[in-house]
Residue, then its C-alpha position, 0 to 999 in steps of 0.5 A: m269598944t273601938t279606939s281612935l288612938k293614934s300613937p307609935l303603939a298602933v304600928a307593929p314594931a320590928e321583931i326584936e333580936g334574940h338575947n339567949l334566953l333559952k341558950g342550951k335548952k331543948v324545946v318541943v313545940t306542937a302544931a308548929a308547921g305553917t305560919g301561926i303562933g307555933f311556927a313563930t314560937a319555934r323560930r323564937a326559941l331558936l333565936e333565943g339559943a335553943d335546939v328545937l323539935v317541931s311537931d304537927f300532924h301535917e307531914r308535908r308542911l312539917g317538912e317544909t317548916v324544918e327546911k325553913l328553920s334549918a336554913e336560917f339556923g344552920g348551927q342549931q339542931v332542928e328536929s321534927f316529929v309527926c303527931d296527931v294530938s288527938s291520939t294518946e298513943q301518938v302524943d306519948a310517942l312524941i314525948a319519948g321521941s323528942a327526948e331521944k332526938l334532942g337528948r332531953i326535953d327542957v321545955l314543952v309548948n302546947n300550941a295545938g288548938l282548933g277553932g271555928e265559928t258556930p252558934v250554940v243553936d246550930m252546933t253539933d255534938e261532933q263540932w263541940d267534941r272536935v274542938l274540945d278534943i284538939t284544943l283541951t284534951s290534947t293539952f291534957r294528953a301532952t301535959r300528962a306525958a310530959l309530967r311522966y317524963f320529967k318525973s321519971v328522969e328527975h329533970n326540971g322542966v317548963l310547960v307553956n300552954n297556949a290559951s286565949v282571952l276567950g277563956w275569959r271573954a264572951q264572943h258570938s259563935q265561939a262557945h266551943y273554943a272559949a270553953a276549951k280555952a277556959g279548960v286549958m286555963a284551969l288545967t294549967r292552974c291545977s297541973a302546976i300545983e301537982a307539977a311543982e313536986y317534980g320541979v316543973r313549972i306550968n304557965a299559959v299565955a292568953p293572946s287576944i288576937a294575933r293575925h296570921a294566914f291560917l287564922a284568916k282561913v277559919t275566920s272572916e276578915e271582917l271579924l278580924d278587922k273588928l277585933a283588931e280595932g277593939e284593941a287599945f292599940g288598934r291592931a292585932a298582935e304580931v305572932w312574934e310578939i306572942a312567941a316572945t312572951i312564950a319564950m320569956l315564960a320558958s326561960d329562967y327569967t320566970t323561975y318563980l312563976t307557975g300556974e299563971i295565965v299571962s294575958i297578951s292583950s292591949q286591953r283588960a282581959 
């Protein structure tokens, strides 16, 4: 579907100011180095008054991220933890280390994921396994570790997972990524039922397309243009628009919401 819509909605709005949605909260964001949704989420959490720990496997970029966030939010705590989400040992250490550095954990945002374009007929087992491991199994690892933490400390918490509308939609050459994101959705729903007894809410966002520098490295500009044109607004989302919805789900404005997948899309999922 393409659109010829001409309206103010076709122009990306300026980023909204923070409204203390997460004031006093301790927030952990995985895969937060760089320019994508993870970084935008960490920054939004700080804008909303939280202290933040960012995690990534890329140590140099993680350090640069902390420097950038600390420079902008000097009065708030910004910590980091190097973690390869494909390792159970490192994910467990991330949760324990985050609780130690921040004093506690209130919110975990599972943002780590890996995509790529490969038709099923050409896909290798290694390509399939790698995308499923980084995108789905890492979310399971972090969810498990976080629930063990919240259960042990008897402290209410929130998890927000980053899924994708491809968990619902079909797209050429995205079978591994779509299957992984559909799995994240199912994991969100099922784990939320279990987590309720620990006082933990688990939801997910499902963005359609949010354009940023990292995405351009793994997807063609032509495809990104085509996908953006297919949105009702005729544009991709800004990463801060995704992050703002994540902050809402992490906040006390959504205390009765759990096991839900919120589509961040300008058309039906």
